[in-house]
C-alpha positions in Angstrom: -23.0 -76.6 -36.6 -26.5 -78.1 -36.2 -28.4 -78.5 -39.5 -31.8 -77.0 -39.8 -34.7 -79.2 -40.4 -38.1 -77.6 -41.3 -40.8 -80.2 -41.2 -43.0 -78.2 -43.5 -41.3 -79.9 -46.5 -42.0 -83.4 -45.2 -45.7 -82.6 -44.5 -46.0 -81.2 -48.1 -44.5 -84.3 -49.5 -46.8 -86.6 -47.5 -49.8 -84.6 -48.5 -48.9 -84.6 -52.2 -48.2 -88.4 -52.1 -51.7 -88.8 -50.5 -53.2 -86.9 -53.4 -51.5 -89.0 -56.1 -51.6 -92.5 -54.6 -55.3 -93.1 -55.2 -54.8 -92.5 -58.9 -51.6 -94.5 -59.5 -53.5 -97.7 -60.2 -55.5 -95.9 -62.9 -52.3 -94.4 -64.4 -50.6 -97.8 -64.6 -53.6 -99.7 -65.9 -54.4 -97.1 -68.6 -50.8 -96.1 -69.3 -52.1 -92.5 -69.4 -51.2 -89.9 -66.7 -53.8 -88.3 -64.5 -54.1 -84.6 -64.4 -55.4 -82.3 -61.8 -57.8 -80.4 -64.2 -59.3 -83.7 -65.0 -59.7 -84.8 -61.4 -61.4 -81.4 -60.7 -63.6 -81.8 -63.8 -62.4 -78.4 -65.0 -63.8 -77.1 -68.3 -61.8 -77.7 -71.5 -60.7 -74.1 -71.7 -59.1 -74.2 -68.2 -55.7 -75.8 -67.6 -54.7 -76.6 -64.0 -51.6 -78.4 -62.9 -48.1 -78.4 -61.6 -45.3 -80.5 -60.1 -43.6 -81.2 -56.8 -39.9 -82.2 -56.6 -37.7 -83.2 -53.7 -34.0 -83.7 -54.0 -31.3 -84.8 -51.6 -27.7 -83.7 -52.3 -24.4 -84.7 -50.7 -20.9 -83.4 -51.4 -17.5 -84.6 -50.0 -14.3 -82.8 -50.8 -14.7 -79.1 -51.0 -13.2 -77.2 -54.0 -14.5 -73.6 -53.4 -12.2 -70.9 -52.0 -12.0 -71.1 -48.2 -14.4 -74.1 -47.9 -13.7 -77.4 -46.2 -15.3 -80.7 -45.3 -18.6 -82.1 -46.6 -22.1 -80.7 -47.2 -25.6 -81.9 -47.6 -28.8 -80.3 -48.7 -32.5 -81.2 -49.1 -34.3 -79.0 -51.5 -38.0 -79.1 -52.5 -39.8 -77.2 -55.3 -43.5 -76.9 -55.9 -44.9 -75.5 -59.1 -48.7 -74.7 -59.4 -50.2 -73.0 -62.4 -53.6 -72.1 -64.0 -54.2 -71.0 -67.6 -57.5 -69.9 -69.2 -57.6 -70.3 -73.0 -60.3 -67.9 -74.3 -59.4 -68.1 -78.0 -57.7 -66.0 -79.2 -56.8 -64.5 -75.8 -55.2 -66.6 -72.9 -54.2 -65.6 -69.4 -52.7 -67.4 -66.4 -50.3 -67.5 -63.5 -47.7 -69.9 -62.0 -46.5 -70.0 -58.4 -43.1 -71.5 -57.4 -42.2 -72.4 -53.9 -38.6 -73.4 -53.5 -37.1 -74.2 -50.1 -34.2 -76.0 -48.5 -33.6 -78.2 -45.4 -30.5 -79.8 -43.7 -28.0 -77.1 -44.6 -25.6 -75.6 -42.0 -23.5 -72.4 -41.9 -20.9 -73.8 -44.4 -23.3 -75.0 -47.0 -23.2 -72.8 -50.2 -26.8 -71.8 -50.5 -28.3 -68.8 -52.1 -31.2 -67.6 -54.3 -30.3 -70.4 -56.7 -31.7 -72.8 -54.1 -34.4 -70.9 -52.1 -37.2 -68.6 -53.3 -40.3 -69.3 -51.2 -43.9 -68.6 -52.5 -43.1 -66.5 -55.6 -45.3 -65.8 -58.7 -42.9 -66.5 -61.5 -45.5 -66.1 -64.3 -48.6 -63.8 -64.4 -49.4 -63.0 -68.0 -51.9 -62.3 -70.7 -51.4 -63.3 -74.3 -52.9 -63.4 -77.8 -52.5 -66.2 -80.4 -53.6 -65.5 -83.9 -53.2 -67.6 -87.1 -52.9 -66.5 -90.7 -51.5 -63.1 -89.8 -48.8 -62.5 -92.5 -49.3 -65.7 -94.6 -51.5 -68.7 -94.8 -50.6 -71.2 -92.1 -48.5 -68.9 -89.9 -49.2 -68.0 -86.3 -48.1 -65.2 -83.9 -48.1 -65.5 -80.1 -47.6 -62.3 -78.1 -47.5 -62.4 -74.3 -46.9 -59.7 -71.6 -46.5 -59.7 -67.9 -44.2 -61.9 -65.7 -42.8 -64.7 -67.9 -40.1 -67.5 -68.2 -38.2 -68.3 -71.4 -36.4 -71.2 -73.1 -34.5 -70.0 -76.2 -32.5 -72.2 -78.6 -30.0 -74.5 -76.9 -30.8 -72.9 -73.5 -27.1 -72.1 -73.1 -27.8 -68.3 -72.8 -31.5 -68.0 -72.0 -33.4 -70.8 -70.1 -36.1 -71.7 -67.7 -34.2 -73.8 -65.1 -34.9 -77.5 -64.7 -32.3 -78.9 -62.4 -31.7 -75.7 -60.3 -34.2 -75.3 -57.5 -35.3 -71.8 -58.5 -36.2 -70.3 -61.8 -35.1 -67.3 -64.0 -38.2 -65.1 -64.4 -38.7 -61.8 -66.2 -41.2 -59.0 -66.5 -41.8 -57.8 -70.0 -43.2 -58.6 -73.4 -42.4 -61.5 -75.8 -43.6 -62.1 -79.4 -43.1 -65.4 -81.3 -43.9 -65.8 -85.0 -44.1 -69.3 -86.4 -44.1 -69.7 -90.2 -45.5 -72.5 -92.3 -42.1 -73.6 -93.6 -40.1 -74.2 -90.5 -39.3 -70.5 -89.9 -39.5 -69.0 -86.4 -38.8 -65.5 -85.3 -39.1 -64.1 -81.7 -38.3 -60.9 -79.9 -38.5 -59.9 -76.3 -37.8 -56.9 -74.0 -37.8 -57.7 -70.3 -36.7 -56.7 -66.8 -35.1 -59.7 -65.1 -36.4 -60.4 -61.6 -34.0 -60.1 -58.6 -34.8 -63.1 -56.3 -35.4 -62.1 -52.7 -34.4 -62.4 -49.9 -30.7 -62.4 -50.2 -29.3 -62.4 -46.6 -28.1 -65.7 -45.3 -30.2 -65.7 -42.1 -33.4 -65.1 -44.1 -32.5 -67.8 -46.7 -31.9 -70.2 -43.8 -35.4 -69.6 -42.5 -36.9 -69.9 -46.0 -38.4 -66.5 -45.5 -41.0 -65.2 -48.0 -40.1 -61.9 -49.8 -41.4 -60.6 -53.2 -39.0 -60.7 -56.1 -38.5 -57.3 -57.8 -37.7 -56.0 -61.2 -35.9 -52.7 -62.0 -35.3 -50.6 -65.0 -31.7 -50.7 -63.9 -31.5 -54.2 -65.4 -32.9 -54.6 -69.0 -32.6 -57.7 -71.1 -33.7 -57.9 -74.7 -33.2 -60.1 -77.7 -34.0 -61.4 -81.2 -33.8 -65.0 -82.2 -34.3 -66.5 -85.7 -34.6 -70.2 -86.5 -34.8 -71.9 -89.9 -35.5 -75.6 -90.3 -34.9 -77.7 -93.4 -31.8 -76.1 -94.6 -29.5 -77.9 -97.1 -29.3 -81.6 -95.9 -32.1 -81.2 -93.4 -30.1 -79.0 -91.1 -31.5 -76.4 -88.7 -29.9 -72.9 -88.4 -30.3 -70.3 -85.7 -29.0 -66.8 -85.2 -29.5 -64.4 -82.3 -28.6 -61.1 -80.6 -29.1 -60.5 -76.9 -28.6 -57.3 -75.1 -28.1 -56.8 -71.3 -27.8 -53.5 -69.5 -27.2 -53.9 -65.8 -26.4 -51.4 -63.0 -26.1 -51.6 -59.3 -29.3 -51.3 -57.3 -30.1 -51.2 -53.6 -28.8 -54.3 -51.9 -27.6 -55.8 -55.2 -24.1 -54.9 -56.4 -23.3 -56.1 -59.8 -20.4 -56.0 -62.4 -22.4 -53.3 -64.2 -22.5 -55.2 -67.5 -23.5 -53.5 -70.7 -23.2 -56.5 -73.2 -24.2 -57.3 -76.7 -24.1 -61.1 -77.4 -24.5 -62.4 -81.0 -24.3 -66.0 -82.0 -24.9 -68.6 -84.6 -26.0 -72.3 -84.2 -26.2 -75.1 -86.8 -27.3 -78.6 -86.0 -28.9 -81.8 -87.2 -31.4 -84.0 -85.4 -30.2 -87.4 -83.9 -31.5 -90.5 -85.7 -30.9 -94.2 -85.3 -28.0 -95.5 -87.4 -26.9 -92.0 -88.4 -24.4 -89.2 -87.5 -25.5 -85.9 -86.1 -23.7 -82.7 -85.0 -24.1 -79.3 -83.4 -21.9 -76.2 -83.4 -22.7 -73.0 -81.6 -20.5 -69.9 -81.3 -21.1 -66.6 -79.6 -19.3 -63.3 -79.5 -19.7 -60.8 -76.6 -18.8 -57.1 -76.7 -19.5 -54.1 -74.5 -18.4 -52.9 -71.0 -18.2 -54.5 -67.6 -16.3 -54.5 -64.4 -13.9 -57.1 -63.1 -15.9 -57.7 -59.8 -19.2 -56.8 -58.2 -17.4 -55.0 -55.3 -19.0 -51.6 -54.9 -15.6 -50.1 -54.6 -14.7 -51.4 -58.1 -15.8 -48.5 -60.3 -13.5 -49.2 -63.3 -15.3 -49.9 -66.5 -13.4 -52.3 -68.7 -13.9 -53.1 -72.4 -15.6 -56.4 -72.6 -14.4 -58.8 -75.3 -15.3 -62.4 -74.9 -16.5 -65.5 -76.9 -17.6 -69.1 -76.5 -18.0 -72.1 -78.7 -19.7 -75.5 -78.3 -19.1 -78.4 -80.8 -20.3 -81.9 -80.7 -20.5 -84.8 -83.1 -22.4 -88.0 -82.4 -23.7 -91.2 -83.7 -26.8 -93.2 -82.6 -26.3 -96.9 -83.0 -29.1 -98.9 -84.5 -29.0 -101.7 -81.8 -31.0 -102.3 -78.6 -30.9 -99.5 -76.0 -30.1 -97.0 -78.8 -26.6 -96.1 -77.5 -25.6 -92.6 -78.6 -21.8 -91.9 -78.6 -20.9 -88.2 -78.4 -17.6 -86.3 -78.6 -17.9 -82.7 -77.3 -15.8 -79.6 -77.0 -16.5 -76.4 -75.0 -14.5 -73.1 -74.9 -15.5 -69.9 -73.2 -12.9 -67.2 -72.7 -11.5 -66.0 -69.5 -9.8 -62.7 -68.5 -6.3 -62.9 -70.0 -4.8 -60.1 -68.0 -6.3 -58.5 -64.8 -4.4 -55.2 -65.6 -4.9 -54.7 -69.3 -8.1 -52.7 -69.3 -10.2 -55.5 -70.8 -12.5 -58.1 -69.4 -12.4 -61.2 -71.5 -14.5 -63.4 -69.2 -17.5 -64.8 -71.0 -20.9 -64.2 -69.3 -23.5 -66.9 -69.9 -26.3 -64.5 -69.2 -29.4 -66.4 -68.1 -28.4 -69.7 -69.4 -28.0 -73.1 -67.6 -24.8 -75.0 -67.3 -26.5 -78.4 -66.4 -26.8 -79.8 -69.9 -23.1 -79.4 -70.8 -21.1 -79.1 -67.5 -22.9 -81.3 -64.9 -25.1 -80.8 -61.9 -25.6 -77.5 -60.2 -27.0 -77.3 -56.7 -24.3 -77.4 -54.0 -22.0 -78.8 -56.7 -21.9 -76.4 -59.6 -18.2 -77.2 -60.4 -18.2 -75.9 -64.0 -19.9 -73.2 -66.0 -19.6 -71.6 -69.4 -16.9 -69.1 -68.5 -13.2 -69.4 -68.5 -13.2 -73.0 -69.6 -11.4 -75.1 -72.3 -12.7 -78.6 -72.1 -13.1 -81.7 -74.3 -15.6 -84.4 -73.3 -17.0 -87.8 -74.3 -20.4 -89.0 -73.4 -22.5 -92.2 -74.0 -26.3 -92.1 -73.7 -28.5 -95.1 -73.4 -32.3 -95.8 -73.4 -33.1 -99.3 -72.3 -36.8 -98.6 -72.6 -39.3 -95.9 -73.3 -39.4 -95.0 -69.6 -35.7 -95.4 -68.6 -32.6 -93.5 -69.8 -29.1 -92.7 -68.6 -25.8 -91.4 -69.6 -22.1 -91.3 -68.5 -19.8 -88.4 -69.4 -16.0 -87.8 -69.0 -14.7 -84.3 -69.2 -11.1 -82.9 -69.0 -11.0 -79.3 -67.8 -8.5 -76.5 -68.4 -9.0 -72.9 -67.6 -9.1 -70.8 -70.8 -7.0 -68.3 -68.9 -4.8 -69.4 -65.9 -5.0 -65.9 -64.5 -8.7 -65.8 -64.2 -11.1 -67.6 -61.7 -12.6 -71.0 -62.0 -16.2 -70.0 -63.0 -18.1 -71.9 -60.4 -15.9 -70.6 -57.5 -16.2 -67.1 -58.9 -20.1 -67.4 -58.9 -20.5 -69.0 -55.5 -17.8 -67.4 -53.4 -16.4 -64.1 -54.8 -13.7 -63.3 -55.5 -13.4 -67.0 -56.1 -10.5 -69.4 -56.6 -8.1 -67.4 -58.6 -4.3 -67.0 -59.1 -3.7 -63.7 -60.8 -0.1 -64.6 -61.3 -1.0 -67.7 -63.3 1.6 -69.8 -61.4 -1.0 -72.4 -60.4 -1.4 -73.6 -63.9 -4.5 -74.0 -66.1 -5.4 -77.7 -65.6 -8.4 -77.9 -63.2 -8.9 -81.7 -63.4 -11.1 -84.5 -64.6 -14.9 -84.8 -64.1 -16.9 -88.0 -64.4 -20.6 -87.6 -64.4 -23.5 -90.1 -64.5 -27.3 -90.0 -64.3 -30.1 -92.5 -64.5 -33.8 -91.6 -64.5 -37.0 -93.7 -64.7 -40.6 -92.8 -65.2 -42.0 -95.1 -62.6 -45.5 -93.8 -63.2 -45.3 -92.4 -66.8 -46.4 -88.8 -66.9 -46.9 -88.7 -63.1 -43.8 -89.8 -61.2 -40.1 -89.8 -62.2 -37.2 -91.0 -60.1 -33.6 -89.7 -60.9 -30.2 -90.7 -59.4 -26.9 -89.1 -60.4 -23.7 -87.6 -59.4 -20.2 -86.4 -60.3 -16.6 -87.1 -59.3 -14.1 -84.3 -59.7 -10.4 -85.4 -59.7 -8.6 -82.2 -58.9 -5.9 -81.0 -61.1 -2.9 -78.7 -60.4 -5.1 -75.5 -60.3 -7.6 -76.9 -57.8 -4.8 -78.1 -55.6 -2.4 -75.2 -55.6 -4.3 -72.0 -56.3 -4.4 -69.4 -53.4 -7.2 -70.3 -50.9 -7.7 -73.7 -52.6 -9.1 -76.3 -50.1 -6.6 -78.9 -49.1 -9.4 -81.6 -49.1 -9.1 -84.5 -51.5 -11.1 -85.0 -54.7 -14.8 -84.0 -54.8 -17.6 -86.5 -54.8 -21.2 -85.4 -55.4 -24.4 -87.5 -55.2 -28.0 -86.7 -55.6 -31.4 -88.5 -55.7 -34.7 -86.9 -56.5 -38.3 -87.7 -57.2 -40.7 -85.5 -59.2 -44.5 -85.8 -59.1 -46.4 -84.2 -61.9 -50.1 -83.5 -61.6 
């Protein structure tokens, strides 16, 4: 199959490079980044800026159900935003343009990769100080928004993924003067469009839509400076989701509550993090429109890590990690035990997404070890080893379930629970600090018994994934 190649992306890259190159000498000489609002001599109350990123990905050794051979993908993402700060009111918008090149009919692309010319933020807000007590501040915004909450494991604005979770609704954040923060939100998540393969292949433009058939709300509380300088967090998130036109779902009605406790990393000291979440409600086993059986949803997850940063050059940080997220124990017991990671991101804990996306926070039982280094203020990297078991050997491997329903699954459990070993690495460098970052990374998945013997498992060898990307901020 011939890969597509849309030259639009190359022209945009060349044009953006032409815009930034005249200013690179200034940035290097002054060690301060240039910004578009300064170049345009915009007034102080007006912020203008954005970023452009292009990434090449290559994968050898398929692991998804029914897949085979190798894949490649070139993705590009442009952000451009404007905000007017008219104290105490502010308003703004942000456009995202996410496209792909070089994919063919077998490449696992979707709305995680492509979302051309979409307004992901269009909002009005109010910031007011000294509302309930001296030194506090409240920030209320409404419209189309993006969110990062807590560890970003359950609610996040995507960074590695080529498209972004966006919502229409209202959000309020209160910041106290003694390290207390409280926030609440009520939103309608956006359905990214288009969804059909032929329109995605063409990078077609279609407006994302929201619907009252999908409602996502939550409350999050954070308290700093607990005993021993720890930070604690508690949250409750609610999701009500029903099928809508052209978008079948598992009809989730979930309540997710969690606690998180952590300490900040410091040279020559130990630090730790523990986060646990419980999920209850109702859901269906699949998104198949013929699947109309509502199941009791009972699921949970936990993340634990303990680390030490050495007080030596390059500041190596040694980390031991453990992640568990429940899977469905029995396909016929009237319960769904598969943990849903809502609108979170797997990248930080489980490796690259894109055309890889081998692991996610669902049906996983996995210890890991990681070492991070920072040779200079502009360069950092890490290497991580992770051993992977399924939490339930009768449920799907989460990545395969997300990308190719019904996924790589053995309902009999005879394929075992060991999925394999993953080795992941990344190096990134701010070549022009504040303006241009280069990143190179990848992952190698040594397939275990489950990935080799499950029904529909590819008979390819181990999986090797590589990517390189450059990001220009302006």
